[in-house]
N, CA, C and O atoms as a GROMACS GRO file, in nm:
protein
  520
    1MET      N    1  10.505   7.910  -4.815
    1MET     CA    2  10.422   7.920  -4.931
    1MET      C    3  10.508   7.954  -5.053
    1MET      O    4  10.591   8.044  -5.044
    2SER      N    5  10.493   7.888  -5.162
    2SER     CA    6  10.573   7.908  -5.280
    2SER      C    7  10.513   8.003  -5.381
    2SER      O    8  10.393   8.000  -5.408
    3ASN      N    9  10.599   8.088  -5.436
    3ASN     CA   10  10.554   8.182  -5.541
    3ASN      C   11  10.574   8.127  -5.681
    3ASN      O   12  10.576   8.203  -5.778
    4LYS      N   13  10.591   7.997  -5.692
    4LYS     CA   14  10.619   7.938  -5.822
    4LYS      C   15  10.494   7.944  -5.910
    4LYS      O   16  10.382   7.922  -5.865
    5SER      N   17  10.519   7.977  -6.038
    5SER     CA   18  10.407   7.981  -6.132
    5SER      C   19  10.367   7.841  -6.165
    5SER      O   20  10.446   7.749  -6.146
    6PRO      N   21  10.244   7.820  -6.216
    6PRO     CA   22  10.199   7.684  -6.253
    6PRO      C   23  10.288   7.622  -6.367
    6PRO      O   24  10.299   7.500  -6.377
    7LEU      N   25  10.351   7.707  -6.450
    7LEU     CA   26  10.433   7.661  -6.556
    7LEU      C   27  10.581   7.671  -6.515
    7LEU      O   28  10.630   7.780  -6.485
    8SER      N   29  10.649   7.559  -6.515
    8SER     CA   30  10.793   7.566  -6.483
    8SER      C   31  10.872   7.601  -6.608
    8SER      O   32  10.816   7.612  -6.717
    9ASN      N   33  11.005   7.619  -6.591
    9ASN     CA   34  11.092   7.645  -6.708
    9ASN      C   35  11.084   7.534  -6.814
    9ASN      O   36  11.088   7.561  -6.934
   10ASN      N   37  11.075   7.410  -6.767
   10ASN     CA   38  11.067   7.299  -6.860
   10ASN      C   39  10.938   7.304  -6.939
   10ASN      O   40  10.939   7.275  -7.058
   11ASP      N   41  10.828   7.341  -6.877
   11ASP     CA   42  10.698   7.354  -6.953
   11ASP      C   43  10.711   7.465  -7.056
   11ASP      O   44  10.665   7.449  -7.168
   12LEU      N   45  10.772   7.578  -7.022
   12LEU     CA   46  10.786   7.687  -7.116
   12LEU      C   47  10.878   7.646  -7.226
   12LEU      O   48  10.858   7.688  -7.340
   13GLY      N   49  10.982   7.563  -7.199
   13GLY     CA   50  11.066   7.519  -7.305
   13GLY      C   51  10.989   7.426  -7.402
   13GLY      O   52  11.012   7.428  -7.523
   14PHE      N   53  10.897   7.347  -7.347
   14PHE     CA   54  10.819   7.262  -7.434
   14PHE      C   55  10.729   7.343  -7.527
   14PHE      O   56  10.720   7.316  -7.647
   15PHE      N   57  10.662   7.442  -7.469
   15PHE     CA   58  10.579   7.523  -7.553
   15PHE      C   59  10.652   7.609  -7.648
   15PHE      O   60  10.606   7.634  -7.759
   16ALA      N   61  10.769   7.658  -7.605
   16ALA     CA   62  10.852   7.734  -7.699
   16ALA      C   63  10.901   7.644  -7.816
   16ALA      O   64  10.908   7.690  -7.930
   17GLU      N   65  10.934   7.518  -7.787
   17GLU     CA   66  10.971   7.421  -7.888
   17GLU      C   67  10.855   7.398  -7.983
   17GLU      O   68  10.876   7.392  -8.104
   18LEU      N   69  10.734   7.384  -7.932
   18LEU     CA   70  10.615   7.365  -8.018
   18LEU      C   71  10.594   7.486  -8.108
   18LEU      O   72  10.561   7.470  -8.226
   19TRP      N   73  10.612   7.605  -8.056
   19TRP     CA   74  10.596   7.728  -8.132
   19TRP      C   75  10.701   7.737  -8.241
   19TRP      O   76  10.671   7.775  -8.354
   20GLN      N   77  10.825   7.700  -8.207
   20GLN     CA   78  10.936   7.700  -8.306
   20GLN      C   79  10.905   7.600  -8.416
   20GLN      O   80  10.926   7.630  -8.534
   21GLN      N   81  10.854   7.483  -8.380
   21GLN     CA   82  10.822   7.383  -8.480
   21GLN      C   83  10.712   7.432  -8.569
   21GLN      O   84  10.719   7.409  -8.690
   22ALA      N   85  10.612   7.498  -8.518
   22ALA     CA   86  10.502   7.550  -8.597
   22ALA      C   87  10.550   7.654  -8.698
   22ALA      O   88  10.508   7.656  -8.814
   23LYS      N   89  10.645   7.744  -8.647
   23LYS     CA   90  10.700   7.845  -8.736
   23LYS      C   91  10.783   7.780  -8.845
   23LYS      O   92  10.779   7.824  -8.960
   24LEU      N   93  10.859   7.675  -8.810
   24LEU     CA   94  10.941   7.603  -8.906
   24LEU      C   95  10.855   7.542  -9.014
   24LEU      O   96  10.886   7.555  -9.133
   25VAL      N   97  10.746   7.473  -8.976
   25VAL     CA   98  10.658   7.414  -9.070
   25VAL      C   99  10.602   7.518  -9.164
   25VAL      O  100  10.595   7.495  -9.285
   26GLY      N  101  10.561   7.635  -9.109
   26GLY     CA  102  10.508   7.741  -9.194
   26GLY      C  103  10.609   7.790  -9.295
   26GLY      O  104  10.575   7.815  -9.411
   27GLN      N  105  10.733   7.805  -9.252
   27GLN     CA  106  10.835   7.855  -9.348
   27GLN      C  107  10.866   7.751  -9.452
   27GLN      O  108  10.887   7.785  -9.569
   28LEU      N  109  10.870   7.622  -9.411
   28LEU     CA  110  10.897   7.515  -9.507
   28LEU      C  111  10.783   7.501  -9.613
   28LEU      O  112  10.805   7.471  -9.730
   29MET      N  113  10.662   7.525  -9.563
   29MET     CA  114  10.545   7.519  -9.652
   29MET      C  115  10.554   7.627  -9.764
   29MET      O  116  10.509   7.605  -9.877
   30LEU      N  117  10.613   7.742  -9.730
   30LEU     CA  118  10.625   7.851  -9.829
   30LEU      C  119  10.748   7.839  -9.916
   30LEU      O  120  10.760   7.913 -10.014
   31ASP      N  121  10.838   7.752  -9.884
   31ASP     CA  122  10.961   7.738  -9.958
   31ASP      C  123  10.939   7.662 -10.084
   31ASP      O  124  10.879   7.555 -10.082
   32ARG      N  125  10.987   7.714 -10.197
   32ARG     CA  126  10.967   7.650 -10.329
   32ARG      C  127  11.058   7.526 -10.343
   32ARG      O  128  11.033   7.439 -10.426
   33ASN      N  129  11.162   7.519 -10.263
   33ASN     CA  130  11.253   7.404 -10.278
   33ASN      C  131  11.207   7.276 -10.202
   33ASN      O  132  11.269   7.170 -10.213
   34VAL      N  133  11.098   7.291 -10.125
   34VAL     CA  134  11.042   7.171 -10.058
   34VAL      C  135  10.944   7.108 -10.152
   34VAL      O  136  10.852   7.178 -10.198
   35PRO      N  137  10.957   6.980 -10.186
   35PRO     CA  138  10.864   6.918 -10.280
   35PRO      C  139  10.715   6.924 -10.234
   35PRO      O  140  10.684   6.915 -10.115
   36ILE      N  141  10.626   6.939 -10.333
   36ILE     CA  142  10.491   6.957 -10.308
   36ILE      C  143  10.430   6.831 -10.241
   36ILE      O  144  10.338   6.844 -10.160
   37TYR      N  145  10.479   6.714 -10.275
   37TYR     CA  146  10.426   6.594 -10.216
   37TYR      C  147  10.448   6.587 -10.063
   37TYR      O  148  10.370   6.528  -9.988
   38LEU      N  149  10.559   6.650 -10.021
   38LEU     CA  150  10.586   6.662  -9.877
   38LEU      C  151  10.493   6.761  -9.809
   38LEU      O  152  10.456   6.742  -9.694
   39LYS      N  153  10.455   6.867  -9.880
   39LYS     CA  154  10.370   6.967  -9.822
   39LYS      C  155  10.230   6.914  -9.800
   39LYS      O  156  10.151   6.980  -9.732
   40LEU      N  157  10.196   6.800  -9.853
   40LEU     CA  158  10.069   6.736  -9.828
   40LEU      C  159  10.056   6.681  -9.689
   40LEU      O  160   9.944   6.665  -9.640
   41LEU      N  161  10.168   6.649  -9.623
   41LEU     CA  162  10.162   6.592  -9.492
   41LEU      C  163  10.095   6.689  -9.384
   41LEU      O  164  10.003   6.648  -9.314
   42PRO      N  165  10.142   6.810  -9.374
   42PRO     CA  166  10.072   6.901  -9.282
   42PRO      C  167   9.929   6.933  -9.323
   42PRO      O  168   9.843   6.955  -9.238
   43VAL      N  169   9.904   6.936  -9.450
   43VAL     CA  170   9.771   6.961  -9.501
   43VAL      C  171   9.682   6.844  -9.462
   43VAL      O  172   9.569   6.864  -9.418
   44ALA      N  173   9.733   6.719  -9.480
   44ALA     CA  174   9.653   6.604  -9.440
   44ALA      C  175   9.631   6.602  -9.289
   44ALA      O  176   9.523   6.561  -9.246
   45ALA      N  177   9.723   6.642  -9.209
   45ALA     CA  178   9.707   6.650  -9.061
   45ALA      C  179   9.595   6.748  -9.026
   45ALA      O  180   9.508   6.719  -8.944
   46ILE      N  181   9.598   6.863  -9.089
   46ILE     CA  182   9.494   6.965  -9.064
   46ILE      C  183   9.357   6.915  -9.114
   46ILE      O  184   9.255   6.937  -9.049
   47ALA      N  185   9.355   6.848  -9.228
   47ALA     CA  186   9.232   6.792  -9.279
   47ALA      C  187   9.175   6.691  -9.179
   47ALA      O  188   9.053   6.685  -9.159
   48TYR      N  189   9.260   6.614  -9.118
   48TYR     CA  190   9.215   6.515  -9.017
   48TYR      C  191   9.149   6.585  -8.896
   48TYR      O  192   9.048   6.539  -8.843
   49ILE      N  193   9.208   6.695  -8.856
   49ILE     CA  194   9.160   6.768  -8.740
   49ILE      C  195   9.018   6.821  -8.766
   49ILE      O  196   8.932   6.815  -8.679
   50ILE      N  197   8.995   6.875  -8.889
   50ILE     CA  198   8.863   6.928  -8.919
   50ILE      C  199   8.767   6.829  -8.968
   50ILE      O  200   8.647   6.857  -8.982
   51SER      N  201   8.818   6.710  -8.997
   51SER     CA  202   8.730   6.602  -9.048
   51SER      C  203   8.636   6.552  -8.938
   51SER      O  204   8.676   6.547  -8.822
   52PRO      N  205   8.515   6.517  -8.970
   52PRO     CA  206   8.428   6.459  -8.872
   52PRO      C  207   8.464   6.319  -8.831
   52PRO      O  208   8.414   6.270  -8.730
   53PHE      N  209   8.550   6.253  -8.905
   53PHE     CA  210   8.594   6.116  -8.878
   53PHE      C  211   8.722   6.119  -8.797
   53PHE      O  212   8.820   6.182  -8.837
   54ASP      N  213   8.720   6.053  -8.684
   54ASP     CA  214   8.840   6.053  -8.595
   54ASP      C  215   8.858   5.908  -8.543
   54ASP      O  216   8.763   5.829  -8.537
   55PHE      N  217   8.985   5.877  -8.507
   55PHE     CA  218   9.010   5.751  -8.437
   55PHE      C  219   8.943   5.752  -8.300
   55PHE      O  220   8.888   5.651  -8.257
   56ILE      N  221   8.946   5.862  -8.233
   56ILE     CA  222   8.875   5.878  -8.104
   56ILE      C  223   8.785   5.998  -8.122
   56ILE      O  224   8.835   6.108  -8.146
   57PRO      N  225   8.656   5.984  -8.110
   57PRO     CA  226   8.564   6.093  -8.134
   57PRO      C  227   8.589   6.213  -8.043
   57PRO      O  228   8.623   6.194  -7.926
   58ASP      N  229   8.573   6.334  -8.094
   58ASP     CA  230   8.596   6.456  -8.019
   58ASP      C  231   8.492   6.475  -7.908
   58ASP      O  232   8.512   6.561  -7.821
   59VAL      N  233   8.385   6.401  -7.906
   59VAL     CA  234   8.286   6.420  -7.800
   59VAL      C  235   8.337   6.361  -7.669
   59VAL      O  236   8.282   6.390  -7.563
   60ILE      N  237   8.444   6.277  -7.674
   60ILE     CA  238   8.502   6.226  -7.552
   60ILE      C  239   8.598   6.334  -7.502
   60ILE      O  240   8.702   6.357  -7.564
   61PRO      N  241   8.563   6.402  -7.388
   61PRO     CA  242   8.648   6.511  -7.342
   61PRO      C  243   8.793   6.470  -7.318
   61PRO      O  244   8.822   6.368  -7.255
   62GLY      N  245   8.878   6.549  -7.369
   62GLY     CA  246   9.025   6.520  -7.346
   62GLY      C  247   9.083   6.425  -7.452
   62GLY      O  248   9.169   6.462  -7.532
   63LEU      N  249   9.036   6.307  -7.448
   63LEU     CA  250   9.092   6.202  -7.538
   63LEU      C  251   9.071   6.235  -7.684
   63LEU      O  252   9.158   6.212  -7.767
   64GLY      N  253   8.956   6.288  -7.714
   64GLY     CA  254   8.926   6.325  -7.853
   64GLY      C  255   9.015   6.433  -7.909
   64GLY      O  256   9.048   6.433  -8.027
   65GLN      N  257   9.053   6.524  -7.822
   65GLN     CA  258   9.140   6.635  -7.862
   65GLN      C  259   9.289   6.589  -7.866
   65GLN      O  260   9.369   6.638  -7.944
   66LEU      N  261   9.321   6.493  -7.778
   66LEU     CA  262   9.458   6.443  -7.773
   66LEU      C  263   9.493   6.368  -7.905
   66LEU      O  264   9.605   6.382  -7.954
   67ASP      N  265   9.404   6.293  -7.961
   67ASP     CA  266   9.440   6.224  -8.089
   67ASP      C  267   9.458   6.324  -8.198
   67ASP      O  268   9.545   6.305  -8.284
   68ASP      N  269   9.381   6.433  -8.202
   68ASP     CA  270   9.398   6.537  -8.297
   68ASP      C  271   9.537   6.604  -8.282
   68ASP      O  272   9.608   6.626  -8.381
   69LEU      N  273   9.573   6.635  -8.159
   69LEU     CA  274   9.705   6.700  -8.129
   69LEU      C  275   9.813   6.603  -8.170
   69LEU      O  276   9.912   6.645  -8.231
   70GLY      N  277   9.799   6.476  -8.140
   70GLY     CA  278   9.903   6.374  -8.173
   70GLY      C  279   9.924   6.364  -8.321
   70GLY      O  280  10.039   6.360  -8.365
   71ILE      N  281   9.817   6.360  -8.401
   71ILE     CA  282   9.827   6.356  -8.545
   71ILE      C  283   9.893   6.479  -8.598
   71ILE      O  284   9.977   6.471  -8.688
   72LEU      N  285   9.858   6.590  -8.545
   72LEU     CA  286   9.917   6.721  -8.591
   72LEU      C  287  10.067   6.722  -8.558
   72LEU      O  288  10.147   6.760  -8.643
   73LEU      N  289  10.106   6.683  -8.440
   73LEU     CA  290  10.250   6.684  -8.401
   73LEU      C  291  10.332   6.580  -8.476
   73LEU      O  292  10.447   6.605  -8.512
   74VAL      N  293  10.272   6.462  -8.498
   74VAL     CA  294  10.347   6.358  -8.574
   74VAL      C  295  10.362   6.403  -8.722
   74VAL      O  296  10.468   6.390  -8.783
   75GLY      N  297  10.249   6.457  -8.775
   75GLY     CA  298  10.257   6.502  -8.914
   75GLY      C  299  10.359   6.613  -8.935
   75GLY      O  300  10.429   6.616  -9.036
   76ALA      N  301  10.367   6.705  -8.838
   76ALA     CA  302  10.467   6.813  -8.848
   76ALA      C  303  10.604   6.754  -8.836
   76ALA      O  304  10.693   6.794  -8.911
   77LYS      N  305  10.627   6.662  -8.745
   77LYS     CA  306  10.762   6.604  -8.724
   77LYS      C  307  10.809   6.526  -8.843
   77LYS      O  308  10.925   6.536  -8.882
   78ILE      N  309  10.719   6.448  -8.901
   78ILE     CA  310  10.757   6.374  -9.022
   78ILE      C  311  10.786   6.465  -9.137
   78ILE      O  312  10.881   6.442  -9.212
   79PHE      N  313  10.704   6.570  -9.152
   79PHE     CA  314  10.728   6.670  -9.255
   79PHE      C  315  10.865   6.732  -9.244
   79PHE      O  316  10.937   6.744  -9.343
   80ILE      N  317  10.902   6.772  -9.119
   80ILE     CA  318  11.035   6.833  -9.102
   80ILE      C  319  11.144   6.731  -9.127
   80ILE      O  320  11.244   6.762  -9.191
   81GLU      N  321  11.127   6.614  -9.079
   81GLU     CA  322  11.232   6.508  -9.100
   81GLU      C  323  11.252   6.474  -9.248
   81GLU      O  324  11.365   6.445  -9.290
   82MET      N  325  11.144   6.477  -9.329
   82MET     CA  326  11.157   6.440  -9.470
   82MET      C  327  11.198   6.553  -9.561
   82MET      O  328  11.246   6.531  -9.673
   83ALA      N  329  11.177   6.678  -9.511
   83ALA     CA  330  11.217   6.797  -9.591
   83ALA      C  331  11.370   6.796  -9.612
   83ALA      O  332  11.444   6.742  -9.529
   84PRO      N  333  11.418   6.855  -9.722
   84PRO     CA  334  11.562   6.861  -9.742
   84PRO      C  335  11.634   6.924  -9.619
   84PRO      O  336  11.600   7.032  -9.572
   85SER      N  337  11.736   6.847  -9.572
   85SER     CA  338  11.801   6.891  -9.448
   85SER      C  339  11.871   7.020  -9.455
   85SER      O  340  11.879   7.089  -9.354
   86ASP      N  341  11.925   7.059  -9.570
   86ASP     CA  342  11.988   7.192  -9.581
   86ASP      C  343  11.889   7.305  -9.570
   86ASP      O  344  11.921   7.411  -9.515
   87ILE      N  345  11.772   7.286  -9.620
   87ILE     CA  346  11.672   7.392  -9.608
   87ILE      C  347  11.618   7.398  -9.463
   87ILE      O  348  11.592   7.506  -9.409
   88VAL      N  349  11.602   7.283  -9.404
   88VAL     CA  350  11.556   7.285  -9.262
   88VAL      C  351  11.661   7.351  -9.173
   88VAL      O  352  11.628   7.426  -9.082
   89ALA      N  353  11.788   7.322  -9.201
   89ALA     CA  354  11.897   7.380  -9.122
   89ALA      C  355  11.901   7.534  -9.138
   89ALA      O  356  11.925   7.608  -9.042
   90GLN      N  357  11.878   7.578  -9.260
   90GLN     CA  358  11.881   7.717  -9.291
   90GLN      C  359  11.765   7.789  -9.212
   90GLN      O  360  11.788   7.893  -9.151
   91TYR      N  361  11.652   7.738  -9.214
   91TYR     CA  362  11.540   7.798  -9.140
   91TYR      C  363  11.552   7.787  -8.991
   91TYR      O  364  11.514   7.879  -8.918
   92LEU      N  365  11.605   7.673  -8.942
   92LEU     CA  366  11.635   7.664  -8.799
   92LEU      C  367  11.731   7.766  -8.751
   92LEU      O  368  11.712   7.826  -8.645
   93GLY      N  369  11.837   7.788  -8.829
   93GLY     CA  370  11.933   7.891  -8.797
   93GLY      C  371  11.873   8.027  -8.787
   93GLY      O  372  11.908   8.105  -8.698
   94ARG      N  373  11.783   8.057  -8.877
   94ARG     CA  374  11.713   8.187  -8.875
   94ARG      C  375  11.620   8.196  -8.752
   94ARG      O  376  11.610   8.303  -8.691
   95LEU      N  377  11.556   8.088  -8.718
   95LEU     CA  378  11.465   8.093  -8.601
   95LEU      C  379  11.541   8.104  -8.471
   95LEU      O  380  11.494   8.170  -8.379
   96LYS      N  381  11.662   8.039  -8.460
   96LYS     CA  382  11.735   8.046  -8.335
   96LYS      C  383  11.806   8.179  -8.320
   96LYS      O  384  11.815   8.230  -8.208
   97ASP      N  385  11.856   8.236  -8.429
   97ASP     CA  386  11.926   8.365  -8.423
   97ASP      C  387  11.881   8.450  -8.540
   97ASP      O  388  11.952   8.455  -8.641
   98PRO      N  389  11.761   8.519  -8.532
   98PRO     CA  390  11.711   8.594  -8.648
   98PRO      C  391  11.809   8.700  -8.703
   98PRO      O  392  11.805   8.728  -8.823
   99GLY      N  393  11.892   8.756  -8.625
   99GLY     CA  394  11.984   8.859  -8.675
   99GLY      C  395  12.104   8.806  -8.747
   99GLY      O  396  12.168   8.881  -8.821
  100ALA      N  397  12.136   8.681  -8.731
  100ALA     CA  398  12.262   8.625  -8.787
  100ALA      C  399  12.256   8.598  -8.939
  100ALA      O  400  12.356   8.610  -9.010
  101VAL      N  401  12.137   8.563  -8.984
  101VAL     CA  402  12.127   8.528  -9.129
  101VAL      C  403  12.030   8.620  -9.194
  101VAL      O  404  11.918   8.637  -9.147
  102SER      N  405  12.075   8.683  -9.306
  102SER     CA  406  11.985   8.772  -9.373
  102SER      C  407  11.888   8.690  -9.461
  102SER      O  408  11.917   8.575  -9.496
  103GLY      N  409  11.780   8.748  -9.495
  103GLY     CA  410  11.676   8.679  -9.569
  103GLY      C  411  11.718   8.641  -9.708
  103GLY      O  412  11.805   8.555  -9.724
  104ALA      N  413  11.661   8.702  -9.812
  104ALA     CA  414  11.683   8.669  -9.949
  104ALA      C  415  11.828   8.697  -9.994
  104ALA      O  416  11.879   8.633 -10.086
  105GLY      N  417  11.891   8.789  -9.931
  105GLY     CA  418  12.033   8.820  -9.964
  105GLY      C  419  12.124   8.703  -9.948
  105GLY      O  420  12.215   8.682 -10.028
  106ASP      N  421  12.099   8.624  -9.842
  106ASP     CA  422  12.181   8.507  -9.817
  106ASP      C  423  12.168   8.405  -9.934
  106ASP      O  424  12.268   8.356  -9.987
  107VAL      N  425  12.046   8.377  -9.970
  107VAL     CA  426  12.024   8.282 -10.086
  107VAL      C  427  12.085   8.339 -10.211
  107VAL      O  428  12.153   8.268 -10.285
  108ALA      N  429  12.062   8.467 -10.238
  108ALA     CA  430  12.119   8.526 -10.360
  108ALA      C  431  12.266   8.525 -10.361
  108ALA      O  432  12.327   8.508 -10.466
  109GLY      N  433  12.329   8.545 -10.240
  109GLY     CA  434  12.470   8.540 -10.233
  109GLY      C  435  12.529   8.403 -10.259
  109GLY      O  436  12.635   8.390 -10.320
  110LYS      N  437  12.458   8.301 -10.211
  110LYS     CA  438  12.504   8.162 -10.239
  110LYS      C  439  12.496   8.128 -10.386
  110LYS      O  440  12.586   8.066 -10.442
  111GLU      N  441  12.380   8.174 -10.450
  111GLU     CA  442  12.369   8.149 -10.591
  111GLU      C  443  12.478   8.219 -10.667
  111GLU      O  444  12.532   8.163 -10.762
  112GLN      N  445  12.513   8.337 -10.628
  112GLN     CA  446  12.617   8.418 -10.696
  112GLN      C  447  12.753   8.347 -10.680
  112GLN      O  448  12.830   8.336 -10.776
  113GLU      N  449  12.780   8.298 -10.557
  113GLU     CA  450  12.902   8.229 -10.537
  113GLU      C  451  12.914   8.105 -10.623
  113GLU      O  452  13.019   8.076 -10.679
  114ALA      N  453  12.800   8.032 -10.634
  114ALA     CA  454  12.796   7.911 -10.717
  114ALA      C  455  12.824   7.948 -10.862
  114ALA      O  456  12.904   7.882 -10.928
  115ASP      N  457  12.759   8.054 -10.910
  115ASP     CA  458  12.780   8.101 -11.049
  115ASP      C  459  12.927   8.138 -11.073
  115ASP      O  460  12.983   8.103 -11.176
  116ASP      N  461  12.988   8.206 -10.980
  116ASP     CA  462  13.128   8.249 -10.996
  116ASP      C  463  13.217   8.126 -11.002
  116ASP      O  464  13.309   8.122 -11.084
  117ILE      N  465  13.194   8.031 -10.921
  117ILE     CA  466  13.281   7.910 -10.918
  117ILE      C  467  13.263   7.833 -11.048
  117ILE      O  468  13.360   7.783 -11.105
  118ILE      N  469  13.137   7.822 -11.096
  118ILE     CA  470  13.107   7.750 -11.219
  118ILE      C  471  13.176   7.820 -11.337
  118ILE      O  472  13.227   7.754 -11.428
  119GLU      N  473  13.177   7.947 -11.336
  119GLU     CA  474  13.233   8.023 -11.451
  119GLU      C  475  13.386   8.029 -11.435
  119GLU      O  476  13.455   8.069 -11.528
  120GLY      N  477  13.439   7.992 -11.320
  120GLY     CA  478  13.589   7.996 -11.301
  120GLY      C  479  13.633   8.131 -11.251
  120GLY      O  480  13.753   8.157 -11.246
  121ILE      N  481  13.542   8.218 -11.213
  121ILE     CA  482  13.580   8.351 -11.161
  121ILE      C  483  13.539   8.350 -11.017
  121ILE      O  484  13.425   8.319 -10.982
  122ILE      N  485  13.638   8.387 -10.930
  122ILE     CA  486  13.606   8.400 -10.791
  122ILE      C  487  13.622   8.547 -10.758
  122ILE      O  488  13.729   8.605 -10.780
  123ILE      N  489  13.517   8.607 -10.705
  123ILE     CA  490  13.522   8.744 -10.674
  123ILE      C  491  13.538   8.756 -10.523
  123ILE      O  492  13.458   8.700 -10.448
  124ASP      N  493  13.642   8.831 -10.475
  124ASP     CA  494  13.660   8.850 -10.335
  124ASP      C  495  13.608   8.988 -10.296
  124ASP      O  496  13.666   9.089 -10.334
  125ASP      N  497  13.499   8.991 -10.221
  125ASP     CA  498  13.440   9.119 -10.183
  125ASP      C  499  13.524   9.198 -10.088
  125ASP      O  500  13.504   9.318 -10.072
  126ASN      N  501  13.618   9.133 -10.024
  126ASN     CA  502  13.697   9.199  -9.921
  126ASN      C  503  13.831   9.247  -9.974
  126ASN      O  504  13.919   9.273  -9.891
  127GLU      N  505  13.854   9.261 -10.104
  127GLU     CA  506  13.982   9.296 -10.160
  127GLU      C  507  14.028   9.435 -10.114
  127GLU      O  508  14.146   9.450 -10.082
  128GLY      N  509  13.943   9.533 -10.110
  128GLY     CA  510  13.982   9.670 -10.077
  128GLY      C  511  13.969   9.704  -9.927
  128GLY      O  512  13.992   9.818  -9.888
  129ASP      N  513  13.933   9.603  -9.843
  129ASP     CA  514  13.912   9.624  -9.700
  129ASP      C  515  14.034   9.606  -9.616
  129ASP      O  516  14.023   9.604  -9.493
  130GLU      N  517  14.147   9.592  -9.676
  130GLU     CA  518  14.270   9.566  -9.596
  130GLU      C  519  14.315   9.689  -9.533
  130GLU      O  520  14.415   9.690  -9.462
   0.00000   0.00000   0.00000
């Protein structure tokens, strides 16, 4: 007799991936650098789910919910693919290793570096650490 749980490691990986994608969509929706017209994709997917009009009616058990899930997943995937890749990479890095990248300080630091280079002044924060 096997003590295996109904969910294998592959299944948990799938659900973990779905959860990570949902968190990524949430973070991208809140980011000011993602264009507003792209943010309409997840909103449209959610509107489809709550809409009474469906490709497959929800009264059909299973199939009705699968088309809703499919629209939601495809909408999220297209949104992530169309969002600026540098912003997506930044949030993915934070999701995979939350301790590695600081929040607002990282963005502020990059802006400061860009300002220093533009002005022709490079500040080395590690000058006295030798």
